[in-house]
N, C-alpha and C positions, 0 to 999 in steps of 0.2 A: 219633437218631443221624444223619437225613436234614438237619437242621439244623444241625446242628456239622457236617455236611462243608461245606454251605454257604457256612457263617461264613466257614469255614479256606479256600476257593475264593478268596470275595470279597476278604478278606486277602492272598492269594498276588497276586491280581490285581491290588490296588492298590498293593503292594511292587513289581511289575514294572511298571507305568505309571511311577512314583515312583522309578527306577533309570534311571541312565545306558544308552544303547542304545549297542551297538558300533560303530566306523567301519566304513565299507564299503570304503575307501581309505586311500591317504596323504594326498588335499585332501579327505575328510571329515572335518573339525575344525571345532569350535568358531568358532575363530578365522575360518577359510578363509568360512564359511557367515554369519557375521557381518560381515564385509567385503562380499559380496555383498549384504547386505541392505540395507547402508546403503549404496550406489550405487544401488539400486532408492529409497532414500529421497530423495536427491539429485535424482534423476529423476524426482521426484513420482510415481512406481510405486507407492503406500502398500501396495495389494492382492497386490502382488507381492514386497515384500519379508516380509509377515509369515511365507511357510514357510522362508525363509532362516531368520529369526530362530527358528522353530520348531524349526527341525532342529538349532541351534547349543545350545540348550536341551536338545535330547534327547539329544544327544551328552554334554552337561555339565549337570546340575542346579544347578551352583552357580555357571554361567557368567552373572554378574551381567548383563553388557553385551547379552548377547540378550535377556535379560528387558529390558534398557531400550531394545534396538530397539524390541520388541513394545511396550513403551507407548509408542514415537513415532509409530510407524504408524500405531496404534489412537487413537493423540491427533488427528491426521491424517485419519483417517478419520469422526471426530466420534464415534466411540465412546468417550464418556470413561470409562463404568464398566470395560472393560476396561483401556482406557490407564491409569486410577488403581490397578487393580490389579498390573499389570506394574512399572510405578513401582515401586509399595511393595516388591515382590519384589526389585527390582533393588536398592532404597537398602538395603534388610535385607541384602543377599548380597553388596554392594560398596558400600557407607557410607564408606569410606575410600580408593575408588579416586576423583581426582578427574574422572579420564573419564567415569566411571560416574554420577558425580553433574552432572557438565554434561549428560550426555544424557539424566539425567529432567527436569533445567532446563528443557531444551529441549520436553519434552515435555509440562510445564507453559504455556509458551509458547503453543506450537499450539495448549492447551483455553481460551485468551484472552477465545471468543467464547461460552461456556460456561461456565467456572467466575471467577465473581467474585471468589476469592482467587488466581488466576492467579500475579500478580506476588510476591505473600507465597510463595506454595510455592517460584515461581524463585529466589526472591531467596536464601530460607535454605538450598537446596540449593549455591548458586553460593558463598555465603560460607564454608560446612564446606571448597566443594572449595580456594577460597583458601589456606584455613586450610591444608591440608594441601600446595600448593603458589602461594606469591604471585604467580608467573610465570605460571600454567598458564593458556596461550594461548585454548583454548576455553572457557575458564570465563568470561576477560575480553572475548572477543567477544561470548558470549552473554548477559552482563550486559549489553553494550551495546543489544543488541537489546531484551533486557527493558525497558530506558528508554525506547529508541524506541516500542516499542508502548502504553508507559506513558506517553508523551507529556512525559517528564523528556528534552527533548532537548540541555539543554545535558549533563548526565550521560550519556548517551548521547554526545557527540560527543568527552569526554574519555575513555570507554575504549574507543573506535574506534583514538581517536588513538594509544594507549598500545599498543594492538595491531598499528596500523605500525610502531611505530618500531621492535618486536620484532624485523620483517623476518622473521617466521616461516611457516607453514604457511597461518597464517588473513589476514595482510596483505594481501593480493589483496583478499579478502572485505570484511573492514575497512576498506579503503581507499573502496572504493564505498560501502558504507555511512556512512563518515563525509563525503563529498562531500556525498552526499542531506542528511545531518543540517545539515550546514554551510549549506543551500542554505534549508531550515527555519529554521535561529535567525536569517539574515538575512531572511527574509521574516518573519519573528513571526508567527504567525498567533492573531491575536487574539482569538479566537471557538473555542469548544468544538470546531462542525461545521468550523472552520480546520484546526483540528488535526487530523482525521481525514482532510480530504480530502490533507494534506501528505503523508500515507503513500500516497497511490496511486501506483500506477506509471503508471497513464493516467486521467486525470477524463472523466467522460460531460457530458453537455451539461445534466444536472441539477446535476451537481456545480458545474457553471460558473452557472448560475444562481444557485444557493446561497451562492457565494462572492462574486459579484459585490453580490448585497442583503444581505449577512450584512458579509462583509469592508470594503467599500466603504461598506457604510448609504447604498444609492442611496436610499432613502425620503427620509432626511434632506438628501442632495446635491441633489435634484429640486425638494424644498420649499424651498429659495435662487435656484431660478430664476423669471425674470419668467412670469407666466403666460401671454406670449405668447412659446413658446419656439419653436424651429424645428419646421415640420411635420415631422407625423412622431412626434413625442417631445411626451411630456404629465408634466407636474406633478402629486403626487400628487390635489387636488383635482381636476386637471382628468379623471384616469384614472378617479376615481371616476364621474364622469358618462358614462363609455362601457360602454353597458351590450354592446356586441357583443364585445368582450373576452372571453372562456368560455376555459376549461381545454380545450386539444383533447384529442379523443377518448380516444387514449393515454395522457393525464396523471392521466384519474378516477380517483382513490383510490392514486395514486402517491404515495409520501412527498414527493417535492419539488414538490406539485401548486401548492400556494402562494405558490411562488418563481417556478415556471414563469411562473404567468400574472404577477407582477407584473413579469418581464421583458418579454413581452409587451406589456401596457401601457404599458411606458415605451420603447417599441420599441426593444430593446437586440438582442432576438432573435426569430426570426419560426420559426412552424409551416411545415411543408412545403407545397407545391400543395396536398395531398392532406390537408391539416388536421391529418396528425398532429405532435408534436414531436420521437418518436423519445426520451425521456430517458435510456435506459440507453445507446445510441448514443455511443463514443468519437468525444471532438470532436476535430476537427482544427486545426492551424495556423493553417490559412487560418480556418478559420470561428471561434475566439479573434478573428484579426487585424480581422476583420469586427467583432466584437461591440465590442471596443477603438474603432474605429473610428467606430462608432456612439453611443456614450459621449461620444468628445472632438467629434463635431460639436453633440450635444447641449450638451453643457457649456460651448461657443465661442459656439455659436449662429454655427457658421461652417459653412455646406453648401460651399463651396469645397471643402473640404477630403476631400470626396467622392468629386472627380475631378482633383486638383491632380495626379496622378502617373499618371495612364491615358495611353499614348500616347508613353512615356518612349522613348527611340532613343539608344543603344542600352539595355537593361532591365537594371535593377540586378541581377538576378538571373539565375544560370547554368540554374537547373531552370524558372522562370516567366518566360512571355512578357508583355509588357506591356500584351497585350490579355485577360491571364486577368480572369473577373469577381472576382477577388479582389486582383488586383494593387496597387491603388489603397491599401488597407486594409493590405497586407502592409507595401509601400511605408512608407506614414504611420509605422507601426510603429516599422520600423528607425530610420527615420530620425530620431524621438525617442526612441532606445534604449530602446524600452518591449521590442522584440522582436530577437531578433538571428539573422544570417543566417551559416551556417558561414564561417569565418574563410578556411579553406584552398582550399575550393570556390566558395564565394559564392552555393551553394543556400541558398533559406530551405526546401524541404522541405514543402510546402501539404497535403499528405496525412497528414504525421506527426501524432502523437501529440503531448499537452502534458501532464507529468507534474505531478503536487500540488505539489512545491516550486515549478517553474517557473511555473505559477500562479500563485501565491501570493507571486512575486516581480514578476511583471507586476505585480498587484494594486498590490504596494508602491508600485512606480515609477509606476503611474496616481496612485494616494493623493497623493504628493508635486506631482505635476503638479495636479493640483486642488486643492489645499490653497492653490496658488498664484494661482489662477483666481479662487477665492470666498475 
């Protein structure tokens, strides 16, 4: 008899948990809590979003957007098991709603680093959404995002353009992405690692070392130089003889160690006075200009390029005096159209960061110039 009572009690508890809870006020609704959860998601506060989505589905166990929100939040937190579970629930409860399908696809995009089939999953969901509504903005926008992270830059550009032309709620975000992709398409990254760097909002010193070596093919470039290159710059055969060039302590076992070592050998970049390289530090525009200057000096064998613009009066930049240590490099890069100052203010912004697309565009300009040299 006790076992039967316990069994009945368990069933009742299960039914209670599975049932929707009663709202506590007029604003205690699934829609309200879902919107609160999405605001947290957009701010990157994924842990804070979860209670809002949980409350939404507690109030209505059939509320598909709430389950999709949970899937998205857990996806961003790297909890893929929970993410896939809630995305599955959202699909089963809201498989005919384009908004829900687009949100589920967004969850798969967020899992791209952990799930090999993320693109296929996201694509299937977005296709379903667009079959329901071919003009669904969220689906078109996230289709563009999916293609962007899948390195299908031309397709991404097409989707973002479509969203911009609709002039709806996603037009602003799509326009930013469209401009980013246009830069990437113009830069034409030729290597797999170049495509990955193209998506970086800010590149690091390690990123710069890799794209200089891989996209510019510096090994081949330096091999074409005479053995009597400018002091401080070495051809591959000369560099191999320099035993003192070793990996800085903080690049040992770093993923970019070999590329950093090559950049040091060729004299394009330096370690800091404390012998560290700081490979994961964001590179500044001034540092990028210095690396470009060193490459141009090595390529042209013209060391006068290193001092040509020092002491200019007036200085050509509104925010950098001509006595600045990197002034000559900045002036050289702008003079040759490799980098640009702000058209309105004349500022170079030496401490500003360099985005992946901008870094690759600079490299393409350099490539064109160096082809003429060799």
